[in-house]
C-alpha positions, 0 to 999 in steps of 0.5 A: 534250090541250091545248097551253097557251101561257103566260108565266113562268119555266119553272124555276117549273113544277110539271109532270113534265118540263121541256125545258131549252135549258141556260141559266145559271139552270138550271145554277146551280140544278141543278149536278149535272144540269148536270154530266151535260149537260156530260159528255154534250156533251164525250163527244159523246153529245149535240149540237144536234138531240138531247135528253138526259133527266136526272132531278133530284137536287133535286125530282121533275122530269125535265129534257130537255136540248135544246141549240139551238145549237153555242156561246153566240155562235152562232145556232140553226137551225130544223132543229136544233129540228125534229130535237130535237122529233122526238126529244122526240115519241118520248121522251114516251110512252116515259118515260110523261111526263104533263106537259111544259113547253117553252120557246120553243126558239131564239127568245131568243139563238138568233134564230129566229122565234117563228112558225116555232118555234110551228108546229114545236111544235104539229106535233110535240107536238100529238098527244101524250097529255100536258099541255103548257105552252109558255112564250112568248118574253119579247117575245110575252107573250100567252095562247093555247090550241091544242086538239087 
C-alpha cells in the first residue's frame, strides 16, 4: 500500500479510521465520542503514548484518540508519538482497518519537528496493508507520496 501525504482537514476524510489528537473541532462535532475520551482520561485508562479506538455515533468512522501531550499548555514529546504509533501499528490489523487518516501528530501546538514525526509515521505505518493518508502540518502544505 501507499502512504499519501495530503493537505486539508482530517475531519473531512472519508477513510474508515481517523487518528484524532483530540481537538476542539472534533469534540464539538462528535460530543458523545469526546465524552468517551474524557472518561477514559479521568479513569486513567488512556494517557499520552496510548490510543483509544472509539466508534462514531454519527457516521461510519472509527476514531482513534491519540493524545500527544499531557495538558493543552504543554509540549509534545517524540517518545509519546512513537509509543502511540507502535500501538496503532498493532491495532490496525486487529480491527481490520482498511484505510486510515493520520494528522501531523504533535507538530502543531505540540511543537515537534515535522521531519522527525514524518520519519516515525513512515517507519511504524509504512508496512501496514491499509491505505494511509497523512495530513501535513499547515506550514508544510506540499504533496508527496511514499510507496512501500
